[in-house]
C-alpha positions in Angstrom: 76.7 110.6 124.6 80.5 109.9 125.2 83.0 111.9 122.9 85.6 109.5 121.1 89.1 110.7 119.8 91.1 108.3 117.9 94.8 109.3 117.5 96.6 107.6 114.5 99.2 107.9 112.0 98.1 107.9 108.4 100.7 105.5 107.4 99.8 102.7 110.0 97.4 99.9 108.3 96.0 98.8 111.5 95.0 102.5 112.2 93.3 102.3 108.8 91.2 99.5 109.8 90.4 100.7 113.3 89.4 104.3 111.9 86.8 102.6 109.4 85.3 100.4 112.3 85.0 103.5 114.5 83.8 106.0 112.1 81.1 103.4 110.8 80.0 102.5 114.5 79.9 106.1 115.3 77.7 106.9 112.5 75.3 104.3 113.3 75.1 104.9 116.9 75.1 108.6 117.0 78.7 108.7 119.0 80.8 111.7 118.1 84.4 110.7 116.6 87.3 112.7 116.0 90.2 111.5 114.3 93.6 113.2 115.6 97.2 113.1 114.4 100.0 111.2 115.9 103.3 110.2 114.5 105.2 107.1 114.4 108.1 108.8 112.9 108.4 110.8 116.1 107.7 107.9 118.3 110.5 105.8 116.8 113.1 108.9 116.2 116.7 107.6 117.0 115.8 103.8 117.1 117.3 101.4 114.6 114.9 100.5 111.7 115.2 97.9 108.8 114.7 99.0 105.2 110.9 98.4 105.4 110.4 100.2 108.4 112.8 102.9 107.6 110.5 103.5 104.6 107.4 103.7 106.7 109.2 106.4 109.0 110.2 108.3 106.1 106.6 108.3 104.9 105.4 109.3 108.3 107.5 112.2 108.4 106.4 113.5 105.2 102.8 112.9 105.6 103.0 114.1 109.0 104.0 117.5 107.8 101.3 117.4 104.8 98.5 116.7 107.8 99.8 119.5 110.1 99.8 121.9 107.2 96.3 120.8 106.4 95.1 121.3 110.0 96.8 124.6 110.2 94.8 125.8 107.3 91.6 124.4 107.8 91.4 123.3 111.6 91.1 119.9 113.1 88.2 118.9 110.8 90.6 118.7 107.9 92.0 115.8 109.3 89.4 113.3 108.7 88.6 114.1 105.2 92.3 114.1 103.9 93.0 110.9 105.9 90.1 109.3 104.0 91.6 110.4 100.7 95.1 109.5 101.3 94.4 106.4 103.5 92.4 104.8 100.8 95.3 105.5 98.1 97.9 103.8 100.9 96.0 101.0 102.3 93.3 100.1 99.9 94.7 101.0 96.5 98.5 100.4 97.5 100.0 103.7 96.0 103.3 104.9 96.5 101.7 108.4 96.9 103.3 110.4 94.2 103.2 114.2 94.3 100.2 114.2 91.7 98.2 111.6 94.0 98.8 113.9 97.0 97.6 116.8 94.9 94.5 115.2 93.8 93.8 114.2 97.5 93.9 117.7 98.6 91.8 118.9 95.7 89.1 116.2 96.8 88.9 117.9 100.2 88.9 121.5 98.9 92.6 122.1 100.0 95.0 123.9 98.1 97.0 121.6 95.9 100.1 123.6 96.7 100.0 122.1 100.3 101.7 119.0 98.8 104.9 121.1 99.2 104.6 121.0 103.0 105.8 117.2 102.9 109.3 118.6 102.3 109.3 121.6 104.9 110.8 120.7 108.1 109.5 123.9 109.7 106.3 121.6 110.2 108.1 119.1 112.4 107.4 121.1 115.6 103.6 121.0 115.0 103.8 117.3 114.3 105.6 116.8 117.6 103.1 118.7 119.3 100.2 116.6 117.8 102.1 113.3 118.7 102.8 114.7 122.2 99.0 115.2 122.8 98.4 111.6 122.0 100.9 110.5 124.6 99.5 112.8 127.0 96.3 111.7 126.5 97.3 108.0 127.2 99.6 108.9 129.9 102.2 106.6 128.4 103.9 106.0 125.3 102.3 104.0 122.6 102.0 103.6 119.0 99.3 103.9 116.3 96.3 104.0 117.3 95.1 105.5 120.6 91.6 105.8 121.5 90.2 108.3 124.0 86.8 108.1 125.5 85.8 111.0 127.4 89.2 111.7 128.1 90.3 108.5 129.1 92.5 106.7 126.6 93.8 103.3 125.6 96.3 101.9 123.4 94.4 100.4 120.4 91.9 98.8 119.5 93.8 96.7 117.0 91.8 95.1 114.4 93.0 92.4 112.1 90.1 92.9 109.3 87.2 95.5 108.9 84.3 94.6 110.8 80.7 94.3 109.5 78.5 96.9 111.1 76.6 94.9 113.6 80.0 93.6 115.0 81.3 97.0 114.9 78.6 98.4 116.9 79.1 95.5 119.3 82.8 96.4 120.0 82.1 100.1 120.2 79.4 99.4 123.1 82.1 97.1 124.7 85.0 100.0 124.4 82.4 102.7 125.7 81.4 100.3 128.5 85.3 99.5 129.7 86.1 103.3 129.2 83.4 104.0 131.7 84.8 101.8 134.4 87.9 103.7 136.2 89.3 100.5 137.6 89.7 98.9 133.8 93.0 99.3 132.6 94.3 97.0 129.7 93.1 94.1 127.4 95.4 92.3 124.9 96.0 89.3 122.9 98.5 88.4 120.3 97.8 89.2 116.9 99.7 88.8 113.3 99.8 91.6 110.7 99.3 93.4 108.6 95.7 93.4 108.7 93.3 92.1 105.9 92.0 95.2 104.1 89.2 95.1 102.0 88.3 97.8 99.2 
C-alpha cells in the first residue's frame, strides 16, 4: 500500500479541496495519507504582491507559525486535525480568524488555547522555513501549494476546482497512484480558473 503525503499551506483554497478529496479517497481505499506543512509566504518572500495577495501572505505567515507551534507540541499528527478546524473556518465559513476563533479551533483539537499567541512569534519562522523546504526537497523543484508525494515521488498538485464525490475521488486517487508508480511519468497539466467552488 502506497504512503501519500500532501504538503499544503492552510490559506490555499485549492489545497483545501485537494485535501478533502485525498483524505476521503484515502479513507475509502485504506491508503495512508499524511498532511504536512508548507508555506506560500516563504515561497513568495521578496516578491511583489498586490493587496489581496499581500493579505494572504500575511495570513500564511501567522498561520504558519501557529501550525509549527502545534506540531512542535504534539507532533506531525497535530497538523491534520488543526487544519480541518481552521480550514473549515477559512474556506467554508469565510471567517477572518479572530483570536477567539483560533482559540476555539485549538480547543477542538485538545491543544492549549495559549498557542494562539504563536501567530505573533517570529522565532517560529525558522521552523516554518524548514517545513516548507521539506516540501520543495520532496518535489526536487520550487512549487506552490499543494504538492503530493507518493512513496517519496512528488508532483505539483493535484489542483481541483471543486470537491469530488467519493466514486470520482477514488478513481482520481487510483490514477495518481498509477502515475506515481511509473518512473518515466513527469507532468500533466491543463489551464484552470480559480478560486475553486467550495461546498459546506
